[in-house]
N, C-alpha and C positions, 0 to 999 in steps of 0.2 A: 865848232864855233857857229852861233846862230845869226845869219844876216836879217836885221829887221828893216823895214820898208818905212820911213817916216812918211804918214798920211794924214795924221792928226794932230791938230795944235789943241792943247788943253785950253778951254776957256779961262780957267782959274789962275794956272800958273805961268800959262804962256810956252810951256815947253813942247816941243814937236816930237810926238811918239808914234808908236806903230798902231795906235788905236786899241788894240786889242788887250784889255785889261789893265789900261791906265785909267787911275781915278784919283784925284787930287782934289780933297776937300778939307776945310779947316778941321782940326782934332776936337774942337770944342762945338762944331755944329752938328745939332740933335734934329731929327726930323721923326714923322711918325710914317711908318710903311704904309701906303696906300693899300696893301694888299692884307695884311695880318692885323694892322691897326696898333702893333706894339711901337713904342718909343725906342729909338736906337742912336747911337753916335756912330755907328760902323757905317762907311759908305760903301763898304761890300756886301752888306746884310742881304742876304738872299733867303727867304722862307720858302716854305712848301707850297704856299699860296701862290707866291711870285713865280716861281718855276713852273707850275701848272697852267700860268696865264701867258707863258712865252708863245709869241704867234708869228714873229718877225726877226729875220735876220738881215743884216746889211749886206749889201752886194759887194760892197766897197772894202769894208774891215772884218766883217764876219761877226760883229757884235749881236748879241740876241737881246729882243725887247719884247715886253707885252703891248706897247703902243708904237704904231709907225711913225709917229710923229718925235720919236726919241732917236731916229736913225736917219742918215743922210742920205741912202739909196734902200729904201725898204722893200723886202719881198717877203711873201708869206710863207711860212715854213710848209712844207708839203706834209699832208696828213696820211700818206700813204702807209 
């Protein structure tokens, strides 16, 4: 059994979750990916261009992001 630490309050549904992997978006919400410019309804869309742009990790919850503004405690990923 895995114990999860409740550290993240989802801004959409209000549920407190572990933060890792919790995405809560309306099913009908479509958007254009900033990286590959394709339209998608998948809130977990991850394209090659997006993955290559990942530069930050959150020191608090471990999420990865291309922009530091998307994380609560961003830290540059070491390029060693």
